[in-house]
N, C-alpha and C positions, 0 to 999 in steps of 0.2 A: 441652553448650555447643551453641550453633545451626547447621543447616548455612544457608550462605546459598547465593541462587541471583540470579545475575547478567544481567541483559535487555541487550543492543545493542541498541537499538533506531532503529533509523536509517532517517529520513525524508526525503523532498527535500526540506527547507527548513532541521530539525536533528535533530541525532543526540541522544537521550538516554542515557545509561547509569544504569539505576535496579538497585537493589538489593532483593531480597526475601528473605521469612524468617515460619516459625513461631511464634506467640511465644503460648502461652495457650490453642492452638488457632485461634486471631488470624492472621490474614494481615497481615503489615507491609510497605512497602515504603517503601522510602528513596532520592530521587535521590541521585547522587554526583556525577553531572557533567553539563555539557551545552554541546554546541558547533554553531555552524553546518555545514551542508553545505556545501561552495563548489565555484562549477561556474565550470570554466574556456572563456573564450572564446576559440577558437585556430583559424586561417585558414576564419573563419566558423562554425565546428562548436562544437557545442555538448559539453564531458567533463565527465566529474565527477572531483574533485580527490581521488583515491585515494589519494596521498601523502600529503595534511593530513591525509585521512580515519581512517589506518593511525596517525597519529601520535598521534591528536587521540582517539584509541582506546586507545593505550597509556596515553598521560596518567591518563584516565579508571579503567585495570586498576591503574595506579600509585598512584591515590588511594585503593583500596579497602585496600592493604599498610599506605599509609602512616595510616589511620586503623584498620586492624587489625580487618577485615570482611573479611574473606576469602572470596572465593566459590570451593564446591566445585565449582560448576554454570556453565556460561556457553551463552545461547544466543543468536543472531543472528539479527535480521529486517530485513529490507528490504523499500522498494516494488518492483512488478512489473517486467517485462519486460527491464530492460538487463543484462549479459553482459560476463565478460572472455573474451578470447580468450586460450588457450595455448600455446605452441609446445610441439614436440616432445617439447624436457625439460621441460615442464610450468611455465614461467618467460612471466610477463605480457608478451604480444609487442606489442599497442598499447595506445593511451588507450582508456579507457570512457566510449563515446558515451551521455550525459543522453536518454532521451526525448523531450524534449522539441525533443531537434533536427530540424532539419527535411528529412533525407536521405532519407524513405522513400516520398515522393510515386513518386518514377517504379516504386523496388521493389512497392509497393502494386499499379500500375497492370498492371505486367507479371505479377505473379502471378496475377492474378483475370484473365488472358487465357488461363492454362494450367487455374484450377480456376475455377468461379466462385463467387459469394460467398455464396449460401446452402450449396449444396453443401459448401462448407469450412462451414460453419456446423455442419452435420448429420455430417459430418466430426468436427471436435475440440468442438463445441461454445461458443467461443472467438466474438464477436464479430470481424469486422474493422475491427480500430484499428488507424490507420497506425504508431503508435508500438509494435506488439507485434513479439514478440522476430522472430517468422517474418521479417517485411519489413525490420528491422533487418541481420540474416543475408544478404537476398538485396543488398542494398546492398553489404556485405564479399564478395561472390561477384562481383557486376557489378565489384567494385575488386580483384579477382585474391587476396584477403585468406583467403577458406579454402582453406586446404594442405590435403594430405593427411593429415598427423599432427595436422592442428588441434582441439584441446580447447575446447567451450562451454560455459562454467562460470556460471552464473548468481550477481549479483552478492555476495548471500549468502552461498553456497558457497564462492565464493572468499575472500572474507575470512575464513573459517571455514578454507578450505585453508592461508591464509596464515599462522594461527596455530597450526594442528597437524600440516600435512607429510600431512592424510589428503585426496583428492578426493573429490568426489559432488554430485549434485544432491539438491535436497530437494525432494517430491511437490509440497506446494501453491503452491511458488513458479514450479515448473515447470510448472504448470496454467497460468501467465501466459503461457507464448511461444506458445501457440498450435499447437503442435507434437501433443500429445499424443493420440492417438485417444480419442474420447470413450468407443466399449467398451472393448476393452483394457487402456488407461490405460497403451498403451506409445508408443513415438513410431512417429508415421505415416509408413509407409515414402513412401506418395508424395511426403509433403511432402519428406521427407529430398531424395528423387530431384530437385524441384525447387531444394532449394541444392546439389544436388550433395554431399550428404554422406552420410556411414552412422550409423549406433549407435555406431559404437565415436568417433567421434568426440563420443559426451557422455559424460561419466562418471558411475555408476551412480544409481539414482535410488532414494532412501532415503523410506520413511514417514515424519512427523513423530515426534518422540519417540524415534528409535534413537540411541545414543547413538556419539558417533564416535568420541573419543578421545582423549588429554591433551592439553594444550598443548607444543607442541615444546620441546625443554630449553633452548636461547637464548632465546626470549620469556619460557620461565619465569624464568630468570633476572635477565631485565631486570624483570620486571615482582616481580618477590619471592615470588610463588606460581606453582605448578602445576594448574591447576583443569582437567576435565574439560568438553568441551563436547558440546553434544545439540542433535543437527537437531531445534528447534521447531517451530512453522509458520512458515517463512521471508519468508512471505509477510504484509507487515505487516495487510493484510485480514483473512487467517485469524488471526493472533492474536489480533485483537482482539473475533472474532468468538468464538474463546474465551471470551474474560471477559465477551462480554454475555450477556443474558440471552435471546438469541434461543430460541424453539421455535415451537412448531405454533401459538399466537396470537400470537407476539409478533415483530416485525419486526426486524432492526438497520439502524440508519444509523452510520457510519464517519465521524464531521464532522471537515476539518480540510482541508489543502490539498485534497484531493477529498474528493469526498461518495460514498461505496461505499454502497448504500442494495440492502437484500433479504433472504430468506429462508432460511435452514435448507432442506434439502430429503436424503430417505431414497436420489431418483436426479434424475437430470436431467433439462432440455428443452430439447431440440432441434425442437419445432413450429415450423413457418414463422411461427405469431404471434409465440413468442418471439423469433426473429430478429429480423419486421419492428418490434419494441418497442423492439428494443436492447439486450436481456437478454443476459447471458453467463453460464457455466457454467464454475466456480470449483472447487477441491478443497480442503476443510474437514479438520478434525481426526476420527477417529474412523471414516473414511469418509462423513462427511458431504461434499452437494453445497452449492456455498452460488451459487442466483443472484441474479444481481445485476447494476444496474447503474452505469457510472461518471459520474459527474457533477461538472462542472468543479468547484464546492466553494470554498472561503474563500479560494484560490488568488486569486480576480478581487480581493476588500478586499484582501488581503495588497499584490499588484500596484498598484491606486489609493493606495492607503495609502503604498504608497513612493513613489509619482511626486507628491503632493501634502502628505503628511503623517509624513514618514520619523520624528519624532521624538516624534509625540503615539501615547500608548498607544491598547489597541483599545478600551477603555470610554469615552476619550474621541469614539473614533469612531463610536460605537454611539448618545451623547448626541448627537451630531451626525446621526446618521438617523434619530434617535423625534423631534427638533424639524423635520425636514423628511420627515414622513409620507404628503407629500398623491399621491405621484405613483403612481397605483394600477395602471397598464397594467403588465407585465412584458415580458425579453426570453429569449428563447431563451439559457440559459448553457453549453449545449454546443454553439452555434456553435462553427464550428472558426475564427471568427475571434478565439476569446480564448482559444484554447488557448497559445500564449507570442509575444503582438503587441510589436513594441516600444517601443507603450505603450498599458497599459491602458484608460485614461482616452478617449483617442482612439478605442480601437477600439468603449467602449461609443456614444460618440457616434454614430462613425460610423456603426455599426449602428440606431442611432433612426433616421437619415437617410432608412439607406437601405431601413427597412420605415416610413417616413412615422409615427413616432411622435413626440410632441411632444418638444424638447430638455431636459434638464434645470436648473433656471431657478439649482439653484446644486451646490455640490460633496456637498452635505448629501444632497439629493435623490438624487443617484447612488447617492450607498451603501445609501441606503435601497432605491431601486429595485434594485440589485442582493440584498441579502438577501430582500426579498419575492419574488424570482426564486427564487431557490435555495429557498425554502419553498415556493412555487409547483411546483417540479419535484417535490420531493418528493412532495407532494400525486398528480401525474401519477403518477409513479412505483410511488405504493401503488395507486394504481388498477390500474393495470398489473399487479403483482403479481399482486394478487386476481384479476384475468383470468383469467392464468397458471395460477394451481394450482386457480382454482375455487371458492375460501374467502374468508371477511374474517377479517380480521387485528383483535384488540382492541386491541392498546398496541404503539408503535415503542419503542424503546430505542436514545438517540440516545449514541454514547459518541465516547472522543476529545477532542482541544482545543476543538473545536465546540460539544461539550458544555455549555460553560460561558461561550457567546453569548447572553445573556438576551435578546437582541432578536428573532436568528435562531430561537430556541427558539420565543418567543412567537409569532412571525410563521408557526411550522411547525404549533404547536398549535391557532391561529385556521383554515390551513387543512385541516388535515389531518382534525377533530374528531373523536381518538382521546387514548387514555390517553398521558400520555408518562413513560417512564424515564428519569431522567439520569444517566450518569455506567456507570462510570467513565472521570476523564477519561484519565488513563495506561493506557485499554487495553488496547493492543498491547502492552506491555512487562509490564503484569502476565496476560495469555494467554502470555505468553513463558514466563512465572515458574511457571503453572499445568501447560503442558504436560513442562518440566525437573520439577517435583515428580513427575507424574504417571508421567515414563522412570523415576526412582528409586525409584517405588513410594514414595514419601513419603504419598500420597496419591491416591485411587480419583478418577478423571473426573467421575463421580457427586457427589461433595462439592464441586464447583467451586461452586456456586452460594451455598451455606452459608458459602467463603470469601469471595466475594462479599461478603455480608453482613458479616461481620467485618471488612472493611478498614481499616486502618489508616493512615496517612501520606500518606492521599490528599491532593490539592488540592480544594478547597472552589470 
């Protein structure tokens, strides 16, 4: 009988529940359920619809029981930085803000009056980005929400707590907070003092691959089985890198709503040049560091499509862009105006006007402009990585949904002039499953590349 492993892969746009198992020494995956991750706009702020998220996950778990493919183990991963606040009885006490909310401008400035940005970077290895957890928490402090007994739990760990009753934070997701000391890997005392918090306000940090415990009895009764939860690499990028071919010669690009491009290293880089080039240091599996740059990604295409062609397939959008491939200039896709504008189309048009660039003749040209600008940003990031690491890389492995985008891949190959490996598409879920298998001693971590070559059930 096969042991089934379930990945609950929570992205900013959609959530996928994917089953994995070994059969004839090959890794098989099967998508069980998929749904939209909804954001609620309330009082001019953006919150995750946590009740819907939990309800939909439970539907996915029930489907496993219905089709008689019962997972023995479950892992949960999410995007970084967002968190839940719990009261002194460990109950959720406030809505969960989305990192795209605009509440952190003042907190960002206030924190960096107390510690300058380069010193902060050298202390944590994390780029000072306005959406990071530390700035969100400072907003909570300014609004008197950080009570003496409050608990700060990353979103993926809160969901794990909801299902198991066991409270913890996991290292890879916690490394996105901007609170960890880069040397000790403990929460930095100076930053805690700025927030008026103590280490007691944060559950223990566990390593990826830790076995957490079984689902609560009431949840198990509702879904029809009682799996064991494993703390996988709960940051989705860290899980995606597990399922990539990243090594000493190969860079990774996790391509989706965000584009995360970087290298895996045995040590961190906190040089001034690393900071100035906009790179960050996050924790990975097996004590690796991931030096990476956050690039806005396909979020821009998604938003332009939503505004202009909501019912048209991505393939049709690509064809439209290919037919209008005459716009050769590029925009800075990481410009702050593209983070969460009321209209992405107008934000791009305003950017062109502001920078004295010619307007797009039609919407197809605008799509092409974004795709080409993303590809050029990858080229620039690779040059910067090679400068930071003082070495040349031969290959780029593109994983995630963006690895299916024919035009973006062609433009990327043209710009970077390196070998490209495409896939896996469901890299985050597969990395989640691989860590579960390693934790269960079903496989060794050194077997992962062999498993990736054997992968069955992956989209093409």
